[in-house]
Backbone as ProteinMPNN parsed JSONL, in Angstrom:
{"seq_chain_A": "MTEEDLAFLRRAIHLAAESRAGGDAPFGSLLVGPDGTVLAEDHNTVLSESDISAHPELKLAVWAARELEPAVAAATTMYTSCQPCGMCAAAIDRSGLGRVVFALSGEQNAALRPSTTAPVVRQDGPALYEEARAPLEGYWT", "coords_chain_A": {"N_chain_A": [[0.887, -1.257, 0.246], [0.284, 2.072, -0.553], [1.888, 5.287, 0.029], [-0.165, 7.496, -1.198], [-2.431, 6.007, -1.063], [-2.834, 5.605, 1.343], [-3.625, 8.262, 1.922], [-6.022, 8.508, 0.606], [-7.324, 6.449, 1.671], [-7.518, 7.825, 4.373], [-8.924, 9.968, 3.403], [-11.698, 9.089, 3.05], [-12.015, 7.691, 5.489], [-13.0, 10.295, 6.91], [-14.826, 10.617, 5.305], [-16.256, 8.923, 6.076], [-16.499, 9.734, 9.482], [-17.623, 12.136, 8.974], [-20.508, 11.131, 7.735], [-21.397, 9.988, 10.251], [-21.422, 11.95, 11.804], [-23.37, 13.425, 10.813], [-26.023, 11.815, 11.554], [-26.073, 9.543, 10.319], [-24.906, 5.952, 9.024], [-21.217, 5.556, 9.964], [-20.285, 4.994, 7.159], [-18.039, 5.894, 4.316], [-16.642, 6.558, 1.37], [-14.539, 6.933, -1.626], [-13.43, 7.534, -5.327], [-11.187, 7.46, -7.146], [-9.538, 8.67, -10.037], [-7.468, 7.603, -12.509], [-5.106, 9.008, -13.262], [-5.281, 10.022, -10.571], [-7.08, 11.997, -9.71], [-9.546, 12.81, -8.087], [-12.893, 11.599, -8.054], [-15.373, 11.22, -7.882], [-17.004, 11.479, -4.449], [-18.8, 10.176, -1.359], [-21.178, 9.084, 0.952], [-22.838, 7.005, 3.588], [-26.49, 7.09, 3.329], [-28.087, 5.901, 3.979], [-30.383, 6.137, 6.701], [-31.035, 8.361, 6.509], [-32.074, 8.687, 3.665], [-34.045, 6.464, 4.201], [-33.468, 4.72, 2.793], [-32.206, 1.482, 2.412], [-30.586, 0.306, 0.324], [-28.558, 2.526, 0.584], [-25.676, 2.634, 0.32], [-22.796, 3.916, 0.396], [-20.676, 2.494, -0.962], [-21.962, 1.04, -3.032], [-23.206, 3.011, -4.202], [-21.387, 4.476, -5.348], [-20.691, 2.684, -7.572], [-22.417, 2.504, -8.859], [-22.519, 5.132, -9.741], [-20.216, 4.854, -11.19], [-20.268, 3.122, -13.345], [-22.488, 4.282, -14.986], [-21.486, 6.65, -15.725], [-18.396, 6.485, -16.53], [-16.294, 5.474, -19.074], [-15.515, 2.115, -20.073], [-12.907, 1.836, -20.18], [-11.87, 3.335, -18.613], [-12.811, 3.447, -15.942], [-11.936, 0.681, -15.962], [-9.206, 1.306, -14.413], [-9.519, 2.799, -12.133], [-10.009, 3.376, -8.688], [-11.79, 2.736, -5.994], [-11.832, 3.976, -2.735], [-12.583, 3.051, 0.462], [-13.985, 3.002, 3.76], [-14.869, 0.738, 5.132], [-14.685, -2.639, 4.217], [-16.328, -3.632, 1.661], [-19.826, -4.681, 1.724], [-21.893, -7.46, 0.777], [-23.535, -6.715, -1.026], [-22.923, -4.461, -2.181], [-20.201, -5.121, -3.064], [-21.069, -6.515, -5.318], [-21.99, -4.892, -7.01], [-19.729, -3.279, -7.188], [-18.074, -5.603, -8.554], [-19.575, -5.728, -11.645], [-19.774, -2.868, -12.137], [-16.82, -2.811, -13.178], [-14.648, -1.396, -11.992], [-11.598, -0.98, -11.603], [-10.047, -1.693, -8.992], [-10.157, -1.906, -5.547], [-9.847, -0.301, -2.558], [-9.36, -0.582, 0.995], [-10.179, 0.009, 4.628], [-11.278, -1.226, 7.375], [-11.954, -4.541, 7.735], [-14.272, -6.65, 6.806], [-14.537, -8.36, 8.858], [-13.229, -6.936, 10.971], [-15.253, -4.718, 11.212], [-17.297, -6.46, 11.819], [-16.715, -7.211, 14.849], [-16.341, -5.021, 16.113], [-19.204, -4.165, 16.185], [-22.498, -4.911, 18.167], [-23.641, -7.985, 19.01], [-26.332, -9.361, 16.776], [-29.446, -10.506, 16.542], [-30.362, -10.901, 14.006], [-32.98, -11.799, 11.832], [-32.763, -14.416, 9.359], [-33.746, -14.333, 6.016], [-35.757, -16.661, 4.503], [-35.312, -18.828, 1.895], [-36.474, -20.135, -1.094], [-36.024, -22.907, -3.637], [-33.981, -24.216, -6.754], [-36.451, -23.755, -8.967], [-38.725, -24.535, -11.822], [-37.201, -24.873, -13.721], [-37.278, -24.927, -16.75], [-38.986, -23.208, -17.29], [-38.131, -20.686, -16.308], [-35.33, -20.611, -17.472], [-36.304, -19.74, -20.303], [-36.129, -17.074, -20.714], [-33.742, -16.046, -20.169], [-32.182, -17.778, -22.033], [-29.72, -17.744, -24.477], [-29.356, -14.671, -24.153], [-26.855, -13.885, -23.235], [-24.973, -14.396, -25.155]], "CA_chain_A": [[-0.483, -0.282, 0.173], [1.039, 3.299, -0.718], [1.089, 6.99, 1.01], [-1.632, 7.877, -1.458], [-3.24, 4.956, -1.119], [-3.364, 5.589, 2.919], [-3.743, 9.157, 2.164], [-6.956, 8.187, 0.096], [-7.986, 6.16, 2.901], [-7.699, 8.51, 5.601], [-10.471, 10.952, 3.113], [-12.626, 7.967, 3.43], [-12.609, 7.484, 7.09], [-13.335, 11.51, 7.165], [-16.493, 10.759, 5.295], [-17.561, 7.913, 7.308], [-16.791, 10.242, 10.285], [-19.024, 13.154, 8.974], [-21.622, 10.785, 7.825], [-22.062, 9.766, 11.608], [-21.95, 13.365, 12.637], [-24.944, 13.553, 10.653], [-27.176, 10.953, 11.789], [-25.899, 8.067, 9.633], [-23.976, 5.275, 9.739], [-20.164, 5.485, 9.838], [-19.256, 4.501, 5.907], [-17.423, 6.433, 3.489], [-15.924, 6.289, -0.215], [-14.316, 7.391, -3.095], [-13.7, 7.087, -6.502], [-9.737, 8.278, -7.638], [-9.366, 8.216, -11.587], [-6.426, 6.513, -13.125], [-4.937, 9.972, -13.048], [-5.02, 10.45, -9.001], [-7.405, 12.661, -9.686], [-11.235, 12.086, -7.291], [-13.704, 11.676, -9.631], [-17.064, 11.105, -6.762], [-17.113, 10.507, -3.128], [-20.391, 9.862, -0.612], [-21.401, 8.548, 2.263], [-23.794, 6.168, 3.948], [-26.919, 7.623, 4.016], [-29.172, 4.43, 4.812], [-31.22, 6.222, 7.604], [-31.358, 9.611, 6.118], [-32.806, 8.775, 2.755], [-34.451, 5.5, 4.323], [-33.088, 3.244, 1.518], [-31.553, 0.516, 3.02], [-29.225, 0.189, -0.793], [-27.221, 4.242, -0.391], [-24.425, 2.628, 1.071], [-21.443, 4.496, -0.332], [-19.861, 2.091, -2.026], [-22.757, 0.879, -4.037], [-23.758, 4.649, -5.187], [-20.429, 5.266, -6.362], [-20.571, 1.611, -8.815], [-23.178, 2.898, -9.955], [-22.199, 6.265, -10.579], [-19.109, 4.686, -12.311], [-20.971, 2.355, -14.4], [-23.299, 4.924, -15.833], [-20.264, 7.944, -16.403], [-17.191, 6.557, -16.777], [-15.722, 4.878, -20.011], [-14.783, 0.708, -19.62], [-11.464, 1.35, -19.804], [-11.339, 4.573, -17.318], [-13.626, 2.318, -14.73], [-11.278, -0.186, -15.108], [-8.192, 2.324, -14.062], [-10.365, 3.935, -11.194], [-9.538, 2.605, -7.821], [-12.674, 2.954, -4.867], [-11.446, 4.029, -1.438], [-13.63, 2.711, 1.176], [-13.488, 2.642, 5.298], [-14.515, -0.472, 5.518], [-14.885, -3.459, 3.047], [-18.033, -3.49, 1.2], [-20.372, -5.89, 1.801], [-22.292, -8.73, -0.716], [-24.419, -6.348, -1.723], [-21.857, -3.453, -2.93], [-19.174, -6.305, -3.796], [-21.611, -7.526, -6.5], [-22.184, -3.608, -7.843], [-18.596, -3.068, -7.709], [-17.761, -6.143, -9.919], [-20.264, -5.286, -12.057], [-19.606, -1.579, -12.18], [-16.151, -2.593, -14.175], [-13.714, -0.538, -11.362], [-10.172, -1.478, -11.367], [-9.536, -1.602, -7.835], [-10.649, -1.611, -3.966], [-8.496, -0.807, -1.024], [-10.157, -0.592, 1.852], [-9.655, 0.801, 5.434], [-11.563, -2.231, 7.875], [-12.334, -5.642, 7.321], [-15.511, -6.484, 6.742], [-14.13, -9.024, 10.07], [-13.079, -6.117, 12.145], [-16.265, -4.113, 11.32], [-18.387, -6.957, 12.784], [-16.243, -6.824, 15.776], [-17.108, -3.336, 16.588], [-20.721, -3.999, 16.651], [-23.182, -5.474, 18.887], [-24.02, -8.803, 18.113], [-27.42, -9.081, 16.869], [-29.903, -12.053, 15.516], [-31.222, -10.591, 12.899], [-33.972, -12.957, 10.94], [-32.567, -14.965, 7.934], [-35.02, -14.535, 4.921], [-36.014, -18.238, 3.769], [-35.116, -18.506, 0.506], [-36.654, -21.532, -1.677], [-35.39, -22.864, -4.915], [-34.656, -23.577, -7.67], [-37.849, -24.306, -9.345], [-39.139, -24.163, -12.851], [-36.089, -24.74, -14.595], [-37.425, -25.013, -18.074], [-39.427, -21.972, -17.816], [-37.233, -19.652, -16.124], [-34.577, -20.414, -18.349], [-36.556, -19.631, -21.634], [-35.759, -15.571, -20.857], [-32.226, -16.366, -20.477], [-31.351, -18.361, -23.431], [-29.063, -17.062, -25.776], [-29.105, -13.464, -24.015], [-25.482, -13.478, -23.653], [-23.955, -14.682, -26.843]], "C_chain_A": [[0.876, 1.238, 0.035], [0.773, 4.702, 0.18], [-0.085, 7.57, 0.151], [-2.27, 6.691, -1.077], [-3.81, 5.475, 0.316], [-3.946, 7.367, 2.892], [-5.476, 9.167, 1.662], [-8.181, 7.692, 0.757], [-8.391, 6.99, 4.128], [-8.784, 9.55, 5.48], [-11.526, 10.115, 3.469], [-13.65, 7.622, 4.331], [-13.172, 9.27, 7.822], [-14.664, 11.684, 6.667], [-17.34, 10.045, 5.529], [-17.86, 8.962, 8.71], [-18.372, 11.794, 9.973], [-20.174, 12.824, 8.567], [-22.101, 10.298, 9.498], [-22.357, 10.703, 12.105], [-23.405, 13.61, 12.552], [-26.076, 13.171, 10.709], [-26.656, 9.425, 11.058], [-25.022, 7.351, 9.807], [-22.573, 5.414, 9.158], [-19.235, 4.76, 8.655], [-19.617, 6.005, 4.977], [-17.094, 5.84, 2.134], [-16.072, 7.604, -1.181], [-13.734, 7.035, -3.909], [-11.784, 7.908, -6.557], [-9.409, 7.381, -9.161], [-7.676, 7.627, -11.65], [-4.846, 7.674, -13.442], [-4.124, 10.872, -11.757], [-6.077, 11.613, -8.693], [-9.051, 11.753, -9.055], [-12.048, 12.403, -8.073], [-15.388, 11.589, -8.716], [-16.269, 10.38, -5.574], [-18.966, 10.89, -2.778], [-19.662, 9.169, 0.343], [-22.687, 7.84, 2.58], [-25.009, 6.986, 4.026], [-28.674, 7.009, 3.751], [-30.634, 4.982, 5.565], [-31.562, 7.739, 6.834], [-32.521, 9.939, 4.54], [-33.879, 7.526, 2.654], [-34.392, 4.425, 3.105], [-31.995, 2.36, 2.443], [-30.551, 0.109, 1.378], [-28.69, 1.531, -0.457], [-26.211, 3.876, 0.692], [-23.585, 3.143, -0.339], [-20.625, 4.141, -1.533], [-20.499, 1.551, -3.473], [-23.471, 1.807, -5.165], [-23.062, 4.919, -6.209], [-20.169, 3.93, -7.692], [-21.309, 1.93, -9.435], [-23.316, 3.788, -10.544], [-20.99, 6.223, -12.165], [-19.328, 4.108, -13.528], [-21.602, 3.09, -15.37], [-22.06, 6.164, -16.173], [-18.978, 7.674, -16.714], [-17.16, 5.364, -17.706], [-15.472, 3.35, -19.613], [-13.323, 1.359, -18.823], [-10.857, 2.98, -18.422], [-11.944, 3.72, -15.918], [-12.416, 1.799, -14.322], [-10.0, 0.517, -14.373], [-8.77, 2.881, -12.929], [-10.249, 2.644, -9.839], [-10.952, 3.676, -6.643], [-11.987, 2.827, -3.258], [-11.975, 3.688, -0.124], [-13.098, 2.553, 3.047], [-14.306, 1.457, 5.289], [-15.256, -1.197, 4.309], [-16.155, -3.394, 2.984], [-18.718, -4.676, 1.461], [-21.135, -6.556, 0.679], [-22.97, -7.649, -1.6], [-23.292, -5.536, -2.893], [-20.949, -4.278, -3.332], [-19.779, -6.245, -5.067], [-21.532, -6.053, -7.359], [-21.044, -3.504, -8.01], [-17.966, -4.263, -9.0], [-18.367, -6.009, -10.745], [-19.96, -3.891, -12.896], [-17.999, -1.506, -13.393], [-14.887, -1.829, -13.235], [-12.787, -1.663, -11.22], [-9.939, -2.336, -9.589], [-10.515, -1.319, -6.391], [-9.654, -1.282, -3.175], [-9.496, -0.07, -0.299], [-9.535, -0.531, 3.141], [-9.705, -0.837, 7.086], [-12.165, -3.234, 7.36], [-13.682, -5.687, 7.578], [-15.882, -7.969, 9.059], [-13.865, -8.257, 11.384], [-14.542, -5.191, 12.121], [-17.179, -4.735, 12.285], [-17.996, -7.158, 14.418], [-16.571, -5.865, 16.842], [-18.314, -3.237, 16.931], [-21.338, -5.005, 17.545], [-23.576, -6.633, 18.859], [-25.611, -8.984, 18.169], [-27.571, -10.448, 16.147], [-30.917, -11.553, 14.793], [-32.024, -11.591, 12.225], [-33.025, -13.122, 9.451], [-33.634, -14.822, 7.027], [-34.931, -16.174, 4.472], [-36.002, -17.982, 2.42], [-35.182, -20.032, -0.495], [-36.268, -21.911, -3.219], [-34.298, -23.832, -5.047], [-35.695, -24.272, -8.052], [-38.334, -23.794, -10.86], [-38.122, -23.564, -14.085], [-36.3, -23.802, -16.123], [-37.558, -23.662, -18.614], [-39.196, -20.96, -17.996], [-36.104, -19.799, -17.063], [-34.714, -19.244, -19.838], [-36.073, -18.122, -21.991], [-34.456, -15.449, -21.009], [-31.752, -16.919, -21.882], [-31.108, -17.564, -24.633], [-28.977, -15.053, -25.719], [-27.453, -12.899, -24.344], [-24.508, -13.844, -24.359], [-24.508, -13.67, -27.981]], "O_chain_A": [[2.028, 1.256, 0.468], [-0.233, 5.042, 0.802], [-0.989, 8.13, 0.772], [-3.009, 7.196, -0.231], [-5.003, 5.729, 0.476], [-4.665, 7.724, 3.825], [-6.221, 9.849, 2.366], [-9.361, 8.036, 0.683], [-9.437, 6.828, 4.756], [-9.436, 10.038, 6.403], [-12.314, 10.558, 4.305], [-14.861, 7.404, 4.367], [-13.619, 9.411, 8.961], [-15.511, 12.448, 7.13], [-18.565, 10.1, 5.414], [-19.013, 9.126, 9.109], [-19.429, 12.138, 10.503], [-21.09, 13.632, 8.722], [-23.302, 10.33, 9.764], [-23.345, 10.754, 12.837], [-24.277, 13.848, 13.388], [-27.058, 13.724, 10.214], [-27.029, 8.331, 11.484], [-24.159, 7.684, 10.619], [-22.516, 5.414, 7.928], [-18.136, 4.217, 8.775], [-20.581, 6.764, 4.876], [-17.311, 4.652, 1.896], [-16.843, 8.53, -1.433], [-13.187, 5.97, -3.621], [-11.477, 8.888, -5.877], [-9.173, 6.197, -9.402], [-6.972, 7.324, -10.686], [-3.751, 7.216, -13.768], [-3.206, 11.69, -11.694], [-6.034, 12.174, -7.598], [-9.515, 10.657, -9.37], [-11.998, 13.411, -8.778], [-16.415, 12.013, -9.246], [-15.476, 9.441, -5.509], [-19.873, 11.446, -3.396], [-18.507, 8.821, 0.583], [-23.642, 8.07, 1.838], [-24.837, 7.852, 4.884], [-29.792, 7.457, 3.494], [-31.739, 4.536, 5.258], [-32.77, 7.957, 6.738], [-33.331, 10.841, 4.326], [-34.519, 7.322, 1.623], [-35.188, 3.57, 2.718], [-31.056, 2.859, 3.063], [-29.587, -0.593, 1.684], [-28.153, 1.933, -1.489], [-25.938, 4.551, 1.684], [-23.689, 2.886, -1.539], [-20.143, 4.753, -2.485], [-19.967, 1.554, -4.583], [-23.981, 1.625, -6.27], [-23.362, 5.318, -7.334], [-19.502, 4.231, -8.683], [-21.191, 1.798, -10.653], [-23.938, 3.833, -11.605], [-20.849, 6.815, -13.235], [-18.773, 4.427, -14.58], [-21.441, 2.772, -16.548], [-22.024, 6.376, -17.385], [-18.322, 8.598, -17.196], [-17.784, 4.346, -17.408], [-15.104, 3.36, -18.439], [-12.879, 1.391, -17.675], [-9.864, 3.303, -17.772], [-11.209, 3.511, -14.953], [-11.814, 1.975, -13.262], [-9.879, -0.114, -13.323], [-8.144, 3.93, -12.773], [-10.363, 1.425, -9.968], [-11.011, 4.902, -6.556], [-11.7, 1.755, -2.726], [-11.473, 4.537, 0.615], [-12.03, 2.072, 3.426], [-13.925, 1.27, 6.444], [-16.119, -0.689, 3.594], [-16.971, -3.176, 3.88], [-18.086, -5.731, 1.401], [-20.929, -6.092, -0.443], [-22.93, -7.743, -2.827], [-22.97, -5.894, -4.026], [-20.858, -4.042, -4.537], [-19.047, -5.918, -6.001], [-20.962, -6.132, -8.447], [-20.823, -3.606, -9.217], [-17.52, -3.908, -10.091], [-17.463, -6.244, -11.547], [-19.921, -3.861, -14.126], [-17.868, -0.604, -14.222], [-13.923, -1.643, -13.978], [-12.994, -2.826, -10.875], [-9.695, -3.525, -9.385], [-11.476, -0.551, -6.367], [-8.626, -1.955, -3.104], [-10.265, 0.789, -0.729], [-8.371, -0.931, 3.151], [-8.712, -1.315, 7.634], [-12.981, -2.987, 6.472], [-14.253, -4.958, 8.389], [-16.791, -8.175, 9.862], [-14.124, -8.652, 12.521], [-14.945, -4.964, 13.261], [-17.74, -4.164, 13.221], [-18.925, -7.256, 15.219], [-16.935, -5.956, 18.014], [-18.693, -2.446, 17.795], [-20.676, -6.03, 17.709], [-24.648, -6.352, 18.323], [-26.225, -8.838, 19.225], [-26.782, -11.187, 15.559], [-32.123, -11.748, 14.944], [-31.28, -12.557, 12.06], [-32.694, -12.216, 8.686], [-34.657, -15.356, 7.454], [-33.861, -16.679, 4.132], [-36.592, -17.054, 1.867], [-34.251, -20.828, -0.618], [-36.254, -20.953, -3.991], [-33.692, -24.304, -4.084], [-35.923, -25.37, -7.547], [-38.3, -22.577, -11.04], [-38.106, -22.608, -14.861], [-35.859, -22.722, -16.516], [-36.999, -23.058, -19.529], [-39.488, -20.215, -18.931], [-35.919, -18.7, -17.587], [-33.925, -18.419, -20.298], [-35.702, -17.81, -23.123], [-33.99, -14.781, -21.931], [-30.972, -16.341, -22.638], [-31.835, -16.982, -25.438], [-28.701, -14.298, -26.651], [-26.978, -12.073, -25.122], [-23.315, -13.613, -24.165], [-24.014, -13.68, -29.109]]}, "name": "protein", "num_of_chains": 1, "seq": "MTEEDLAFLRRAIHLAAESRAGGDAPFGSLLVGPDGTVLAEDHNTVLSESDISAHPELKLAVWAARELEPAVAAATTMYTSCQPCGMCAAAIDRSGLGRVVFALSGEQNAALRPSTTAPVVRQDGPALYEEARAPLEGYWT"}
């Protein structure tokens, strides 16, 4: 990790602190382009926007996919205060971003939280394979 990486991580941590001070969860992220320019930054707004998907990593991944040419996205780095959750990681993978650098790991983050017993949503499937595959067949070819 370079000194530049550490400086951008400190900015992500600062965004997280600002988010907490504003009443939202303490998470912040930024995108840095190939030339070292900050392209966009955001913080968690789950509470203030009443949107469970308003994680900064997800919002920036969506922005990058919409606004950046694929080659630029591939050379862009996301710096984030905490390792992206599964939802955000999937969006980042689809966005075409080239790299993610995080301060806290998911395990470190979990260790700082009180333990909860959130219910796990039941999932049933797969089912109706022949019917469900029809709209998908040939889509990626």
